[in-house]
Backbone bond lengths (Angstrom), bond angles and torsions (degrees), N, CA, C in turn:
res aa  C-N    CA-C-N  psi(-1)  N-CA   C-N-CA  omega(-1)  CA-C   N-CA-C  phi
1 M - - - 1.474 - - 1.522 111.59 -
2 K 1.356 115.01 -42.27 1.498 117.98 179.22 1.505 110.96 -60.97
3 K 1.384 113.91 -39.86 1.471 117.60 -178.87 1.485 110.80 -67.05
4 L 1.343 119.71 -32.74 1.469 121.20 178.56 1.503 111.18 -68.71
5 I 1.351 117.01 -41.42 1.480 121.32 -178.97 1.536 108.81 -65.78
6 I 1.338 114.66 -42.56 1.479 119.47 178.57 1.516 111.87 -61.27
7 L 1.338 115.28 -44.93 1.440 118.79 177.71 1.519 114.44 -61.14
8 A 1.363 115.01 -39.09 1.465 120.81 179.90 1.525 108.41 -67.00
9 L 1.352 119.43 -44.09 1.440 121.30 178.86 1.515 110.93 -63.68
10 L 1.330 116.73 -41.13 1.445 122.16 178.68 1.540 111.51 -60.84
11 A 1.374 116.68 -41.05 1.445 123.22 -179.20 1.573 107.99 -66.84
12 I 1.335 116.21 -42.45 1.507 118.75 177.08 1.508 110.96 -62.04
13 Y 1.345 117.42 -43.06 1.474 121.25 -178.60 1.531 108.96 -63.83
14 I 1.300 117.33 -44.53 1.440 120.04 -177.76 1.540 112.55 -62.45
15 E 1.381 112.21 -43.75 1.460 118.94 177.90 1.496 114.08 -61.11
16 A 1.363 114.71 -42.50 1.462 119.74 178.48 1.513 111.21 -66.43
17 N 1.316 116.22 -39.57 1.431 123.44 178.29 1.544 110.00 -63.52
18 D 1.325 117.75 -41.00 1.457 121.86 179.38 1.517 109.85 -65.09
19 S 1.338 117.06 -43.62 1.535 119.41 178.27 1.502 110.96 -61.33
20 R 1.386 118.62 -40.93 1.459 121.69 177.22 1.539 109.48 -62.54
21 L 1.328 116.82 -43.18 1.445 118.33 -179.11 1.527 110.88 -64.59
22 A 1.326 115.63 -35.05 1.487 119.28 -179.88 1.533 109.01 -68.94
23 M 1.318 118.27 -39.07 1.496 123.06 177.23 1.528 109.17 -65.22
24 V 1.299 118.05 -42.65 1.447 120.98 -179.03 1.567 109.39 -65.45
25 S 1.298 118.15 -41.34 1.420 121.26 178.99 1.540 110.01 -67.45
26 E 1.322 118.80 -36.44 1.473 121.44 177.44 1.544 111.25 -65.42
27 Y 1.332 113.69 -43.30 1.498 118.21 176.37 1.516 110.86 -62.12
28 K 1.317 117.74 -43.11 1.458 120.61 179.39 1.563 110.94 -59.52
29 N 1.374 113.57 -40.09 1.502 117.65 178.88 1.563 109.07 -65.88
30 M 1.312 117.87 -42.63 1.460 120.85 178.51 1.543 111.27 -59.53
31 F 1.302 117.09 -48.12 1.485 123.14 -178.42 1.507 111.13 -64.15
32 S 1.373 118.11 -36.67 1.420 117.54 178.71 1.501 111.70 -70.98
33 K 1.361 119.52 -31.52 1.440 123.51 176.34 1.516 109.35 -66.62
34 I 1.351 117.66 -42.76 1.444 121.03 177.08 1.509 112.88 -60.48
35 G 1.316 116.83 -35.85 1.461 121.44 -176.81 1.522 111.95 -78.14
36 E 1.305 119.49 -13.97 1.466 120.62 177.50 1.529 112.06 -68.27
37 K 1.286 116.29 145.97 1.465 122.75 179.95 1.534 107.62 -71.52
38 R 1.325 115.69 129.49 1.455 122.41 178.97 1.517 108.57 -102.08
39 V 1.308 115.60 140.74 1.423 119.57 179.00 1.562 107.88 -107.77
40 G 1.373 114.30 120.58 1.475 116.38 -179.36 1.520 110.49 -99.98
41 V 1.251 116.15 -163.02 1.452 125.42 -179.62 1.552 109.06 -68.53
42 D 1.280 116.45 138.35 1.423 120.11 177.83 1.585 110.86 -63.03
43 H 1.262 117.94 141.40 1.499 120.97 -175.31 1.515 111.40 -63.02
44 R 1.362 117.02 -29.74 1.494 117.59 177.59 1.514 112.49 -66.43
45 V 1.344 117.33 -29.64 1.435 121.56 177.96 1.530 108.34 -68.64
46 V 1.346 114.60 -46.12 1.479 119.70 -179.19 1.528 109.57 -61.83
47 D 1.323 117.41 -42.68 1.479 121.81 -178.82 1.491 111.02 -66.48
48 S 1.335 120.26 -27.41 1.463 122.60 -177.80 1.561 113.01 -82.66
49 V 1.339 118.35 -11.57 1.455 122.88 -177.31 1.494 109.13 -74.46
50 K 1.388 117.16 130.16 1.444 121.42 -178.34 1.556 106.15 -76.67
51 T 1.320 113.66 141.80 1.448 118.79 -179.68 1.562 112.26 -66.62
52 P 1.329 119.48 135.40 1.417 118.48 178.93 1.545 115.04 -81.02
53 F 1.304 116.95 -0.71 1.440 122.32 -177.02 1.528 113.02 -92.97
54 I 1.257 117.74 145.58 1.494 122.63 176.56 1.510 105.41 -83.27
55 V 1.333 114.99 128.70 1.420 120.95 179.49 1.539 107.64 -99.61
56 V 1.325 114.95 119.83 1.461 118.96 -179.67 1.525 105.89 -111.26
57 K 1.312 116.88 123.46 1.427 121.28 178.72 1.514 109.01 -75.59
58 K 1.300 113.59 149.10 1.508 120.38 -176.80 1.534 106.87 -64.86
59 D 1.329 114.04 136.00 1.473 121.39 -179.73 1.558 113.42 65.03
60 A 1.319 117.36 16.32 1.473 119.82 174.51 1.504 108.29 -84.92
61 P 1.340 120.12 144.91 1.426 119.78 -179.32 1.569 110.79 -68.67
62 I 1.336 113.41 146.27 1.445 119.30 179.13 1.540 107.71 -112.21
63 I 1.325 115.77 135.28 1.473 119.91 -176.80 1.525 107.81 -105.83
64 V 1.352 114.54 119.74 1.506 120.09 178.76 1.521 107.33 -126.08
65 N 1.312 115.39 118.51 1.464 121.40 -178.11 1.543 112.75 54.81
66 G 1.335 113.29 41.32 1.479 115.91 -179.00 1.480 117.74 77.00
67 E 1.356 116.85 -3.55 1.470 120.08 -179.75 1.548 108.28 -102.64
68 I 1.251 116.82 135.79 1.469 121.84 178.04 1.551 109.06 -82.81
69 I 1.301 117.29 125.32 1.455 122.45 179.34 1.557 106.76 -120.91
70 Q 1.310 116.51 123.43 1.435 121.59 175.91 1.536 107.77 -83.66
71 P 1.367 115.24 129.88 1.459 119.36 -178.54 1.569 108.43 -67.21
72 A 1.288 112.59 144.38 1.489 119.08 175.20 1.524 108.79 -68.04
73 S 1.352 115.55 142.26 1.456 120.02 176.46 1.507 109.11 -66.46
74 E 1.338 115.93 160.29 1.438 117.20 -176.55 1.515 109.84 -81.25
75 Y 1.371 114.32 134.43 1.422 122.80 177.11 1.481 111.51 -107.92
76 I 1.353 116.56 127.91 1.430 121.97 -178.30 1.512 113.34 -112.90
77 L 1.263 116.64 117.65 1.530 121.90 178.68 1.539 105.88 -77.59
78 Q 1.299 117.15 120.39 1.487 119.93 -175.63 1.566 111.17 -108.24
79 A 1.343 116.27 -30.85 1.454 118.93 -178.94 1.535 109.11 -160.81
80 M 1.361 113.34 158.51 1.449 121.10 176.20 1.521 108.38 -139.52
81 V 1.347 116.72 127.28 1.447 123.41 176.10 1.522 107.58 -135.40
82 N 1.354 117.15 121.82 1.507 120.93 -176.67 1.485 110.18 50.97
83 K 1.315 117.73 -122.45 1.489 122.70 -178.13 1.513 109.41 -104.14
84 R 1.329 117.64 30.59 1.491 118.81 179.22 1.496 107.11 -127.89
85 A 1.349 115.67 148.74 1.448 121.20 -177.56 1.543 107.79 -134.59
86 K 1.326 115.66 136.99 1.453 122.77 174.29 1.538 109.14 -93.63
87 I 1.337 114.05 110.95 1.445 121.09 -176.80 1.518 108.57 -121.67
88 N 1.342 119.51 121.36 1.453 125.79 -177.72 1.511 112.04 52.27
89 G 1.384 117.57 38.27 1.444 121.50 174.34 1.528 116.07 88.28
90 N 1.347 116.65 -4.00 1.445 121.21 177.78 1.526 111.59 -118.64
91 W 1.341 116.55 146.69 1.435 123.11 -179.35 1.532 110.57 -89.72
92 Y 1.354 117.35 132.03 1.471 123.50 179.76 1.501 108.30 -131.25
93 G 1.354 113.27 152.69 1.459 122.01 174.82 1.526 107.86 -117.85
94 I 1.343 116.99 -177.84 1.408 119.80 177.64 1.508 112.17 -67.57
95 N 1.299 115.39 140.58 1.496 125.70 -177.46 1.564 112.53 75.22
96 D 1.331 118.67 7.38 1.454 120.87 172.88 1.513 109.70 -80.47
97 D 1.342 116.39 147.84 1.482 120.80 179.48 1.518 108.75 -95.18
98 I 1.370 112.64 139.16 1.454 119.95 171.54 1.507 103.62 -127.86
99 G 1.322 115.18 104.69 1.460 119.99 -174.16 1.509 112.58 61.54
100 D 1.297 118.17 -123.00 1.506 121.09 176.74 1.528 111.35 -96.04
101 L 1.319 117.79 6.65 1.479 123.33 178.59 1.510 111.81 -105.78
102 K 1.373 114.80 157.11 1.430 119.75 -179.61 1.549 107.40 -122.17
103 V 1.313 122.93 137.26 1.453 124.54 172.63 1.513 108.46 -69.76
104 V 1.332 118.32 118.02 1.455 120.92 179.39 1.513 114.62 -106.69
105 S 1.345 116.25 -22.70 1.492 119.75 -176.14 1.464 109.50 -154.73
106 I 1.392 114.16 137.76 1.484 120.45 173.91 1.495 104.81 -136.66
107 K 1.328 118.43 101.56 1.466 123.14 178.23 1.479 113.24 -164.88
108 N 1.340 114.76 155.19 1.512 119.73 174.30 1.484 113.24 53.13
109 G 1.341 119.40 36.59 1.447 121.86 176.69 1.497 115.78 73.93
110 V 1.354 116.20 13.82 1.458 121.34 -178.68 1.512 107.98 -132.09
111 V 1.360 113.67 140.05 1.487 122.51 175.78 1.477 105.75 -119.27
112 W 1.372 115.21 127.96 1.475 120.05 177.61 1.526 110.71 -106.97
113 L 1.304 115.25 128.06 1.486 120.30 176.54 1.490 107.24 -111.42
114 K 1.321 119.31 145.39 1.473 122.39 -175.19 1.498 111.09 -144.30
115 N 1.345 115.49 146.37 1.419 120.60 164.98 1.537 108.14 -134.39
116 S 1.277 120.10 -167.66 1.508 120.64 -176.53 1.456 112.54 -68.38
117 E 1.365 120.64 -17.26 1.450 121.54 -175.09 1.514 115.51 -104.29
118 F 1.341 117.79 -33.17 1.475 119.38 -175.29 1.543 110.68 -155.35
119 K 1.339 112.26 170.05 1.483 119.99 172.19 1.509 107.42 -113.94
120 K 1.307 117.30 148.95 1.459 122.33 178.55 1.551 105.00 -129.63
121 R 1.377 113.80 131.99 1.506 118.97 176.42 1.462 109.16 -106.19
122 L 1.369 113.95 132.88 1.477 122.51 177.72 1.496 106.97 -111.27
123 I 1.357 116.17 132.93 1.491 119.55 171.69 1.529 107.79 -128.82
124 M 1.276 114.35 164.05 1.500 120.84 -176.62 1.491 107.29 -69.77
125 R 1.295 117.16 135.36 1.454 122.84 178.35 1.551 109.31 -79.13
126 K 1.319 115.42 153.29 1.491 120.52 -177.83 1.486 115.52 -54.50
127 E 1.351 115.95 -39.72 1.463 118.19 -175.82 1.507 110.41 -67.17
128 N 1.336 117.95 -25.52 1.479 119.67 177.06 1.505 111.47 -83.46
129 A 1.306 117.56 -16.29 1.474 119.77 -175.86 1.532 114.06 -69.63
130 K 1.348 116.06 -20.40 1.445 121.19 -178.26 1.534 112.37 -85.87
131 I 1.292 118.95 2.43 1.461 121.37 -178.65 1.505 108.31 -74.88
132 S 1.352 114.23 126.94 1.449 118.26 177.36 1.491 108.86 -121.21
133 I 1.398 114.04 142.33 1.474 120.29 -179.63 1.524 105.96 -109.42
134 K 1.370 113.41 124.84 1.495 116.97 -178.26 1.506 109.50 -115.83
């Protein structure tokens, strides 16, 4: 009876050891494949591919439903004090006009500009955030 139990335990140990060896050999195979040099697409092929994105030049007219829309110029919020905002070097208050837009809100670090078609949000840029007043 003792011999039978010992043989059963020995068989289980050998089987477990074989499965561990199989796993180790499988991992070694995976790692060797990872280490092999892979050949990708030639850089000339990549350079010859046409970009899938539409390139819009700055201040170029945009055509929507056959109607030409001129893009709004860029507005840069430079400073905010009380209910006034410095945008592109000029100070504006609520209800002031900036081009075809009107200042509708100045609060919580955000300036909202609006016209009949859309609203535009201006926030302080990071390079201006480091300004300290002493």
